[in-house]
TORTI-619538 format. One line per 8 residues: number of its first residue (from 1); their letters; for each residue x, y, z of C-alpha. Coordinates in nm, 3 decimals, always signed. Layout:
REM residues N
NUM> a> X Y Z ~ ...
REM end
This chain:
REM residues 106
1> mlvtttns> -0.927 +5.573 -1.360 ~ -0.781 +5.989 -1.360 ~ -0.980 +6.187 -1.577 ~ -0.931 +6.570 -1.629 ~ -0.969 +6.848 -1.887 ~ -0.619 +6.965 -1.860 ~ -0.311 +6.845 -2.072 ~ -0.104 +6.717 -1.657
9> iegkkiie> -0.217 +6.589 -1.305 ~ -0.082 +6.740 -1.060 ~ +0.171 +6.542 -0.819 ~ +0.148 +6.294 -1.155 ~ +0.415 +6.214 -1.383 ~ +0.300 +6.133 -1.755 ~ +0.545 +5.829 -1.837 ~ +0.374 +5.689 -2.175
17> yksvvfge> +0.108 +5.852 -2.363 ~ -0.143 +5.535 -2.536 ~ -0.332 +5.723 -2.812 ~ -0.650 +5.938 -2.808 ~ -0.991 +5.791 -2.692 ~ -1.319 +5.840 -2.742 ~ -1.639 +5.740 -2.581 ~ -1.976 +5.817 -2.802
25> vitgvnfv> -2.371 +5.799 -2.712 ~ -2.661 +5.915 -2.924 ~ -2.985 +5.859 -2.783 ~ -3.324 +5.952 -2.900 ~ -3.619 +6.166 -2.758 ~ -3.951 +6.028 -2.728 ~ -4.275 +6.205 -2.832 ~ -4.344 +6.189 -2.427
33> kdfmsgir> -4.083 +6.336 -2.310 ~ -4.029 +6.579 -2.651 ~ -4.457 +6.656 -2.536 ~ -4.374 +6.728 -2.125 ~ -4.050 +6.893 -2.217 ~ -4.258 +7.139 -2.447 ~ -4.560 +7.215 -2.217 ~ -4.273 +7.292 -1.941
41> dfvggrsk> -4.081 +7.552 -2.190 ~ -4.398 +7.725 -2.282 ~ -4.503 +7.744 -1.904 ~ -4.122 +7.827 -1.788 ~ -3.917 +7.653 -1.609 ~ -3.602 +7.393 -1.662 ~ -3.685 +7.041 -1.841 ~ -3.570 +6.812 -1.577
49> tyekeltq> -3.658 +6.524 -1.831 ~ -3.352 +6.690 -2.093 ~ -3.148 +6.763 -1.830 ~ -3.215 +6.412 -1.705 ~ -3.129 +6.268 -2.089 ~ -2.823 +6.493 -2.069 ~ -2.688 +6.403 -1.783 ~ -2.760 +5.998 -1.879
57> ardgalre> -2.602 +6.039 -2.207 ~ -2.225 +6.248 -2.077 ~ -2.171 +5.951 -1.825 ~ -2.229 +5.760 -2.099 ~ -1.969 +5.870 -2.296 ~ -1.711 +5.949 -2.021 ~ -1.792 +5.556 -1.929 ~ -1.698 +5.420 -2.275
65> lmenaasl> -1.398 +5.680 -2.285 ~ -1.240 +5.562 -1.984 ~ -1.314 +5.188 -2.066 ~ -1.181 +5.216 -2.427 ~ -0.872 +5.366 -2.206 ~ -0.828 +5.098 -1.999 ~ -0.839 +4.864 -2.238 ~ -0.546 +5.012 -2.366
73> ganavvgi> -0.331 +4.991 -2.042 ~ -0.399 +5.360 -1.941 ~ -0.470 +5.465 -1.574 ~ -0.562 +5.823 -1.653 ~ -0.698 +6.029 -1.948 ~ -0.619 +6.393 -1.989 ~ -0.736 +6.670 -2.208 ~ -1.071 +6.543 -2.220
81> didyevlg> -1.318 +6.736 -2.429 ~ -1.735 +6.676 -2.406 ~ -1.937 +6.815 -2.762 ~ -2.288 +6.790 -2.739 ~ -2.453 +6.730 -3.104 ~ -2.857 +6.683 -3.196 ~ -2.936 +6.530 -3.541 ~ -3.167 +6.251 -3.700
89> qgngmlmv> -3.511 +6.425 -3.887 ~ -3.652 +6.677 -3.697 ~ -3.335 +6.711 -3.469 ~ -3.471 +6.403 -3.276 ~ -3.167 +6.219 -3.149 ~ -2.907 +6.361 -2.884 ~ -2.485 +6.234 -3.001 ~ -2.236 +6.317 -2.655
97> tasgtavv> -1.902 +6.286 -2.814 ~ -1.602 +6.273 -2.541 ~ -1.250 +6.293 -2.635 ~ -0.908 +6.297 -2.479 ~ -0.565 +6.131 -2.414 ~ -0.463 +5.785 -2.264 ~ -0.193 +5.757 -2.069 ~ +0.003 +5.611 -1.802
105> tq> +0.087 +5.815 -1.481 ~ +0.357 +5.720 -1.169
REM end
């Protein structure tokens, strides 16, 4: 499955537009991760724990987007946009949404 943030794919012709497709992941961050991240933030440096959580959520959202596109018979998704939100009480949840247009290319 080809996926891109652009509206076209060089060397490919879009022959059919299927539908807008989405992939969404909502994940919580637990107390231990929060505590360790807080220590890193206090002493400086990057929070590898949160970076890993963010990467996993983004990969999951893109994987779901591609599965949804494939179920429509698409072989590519163009115009992908990825959004991040924190939600829940105390902002303890991370939501990653990927959206794009499922297409058939030739």
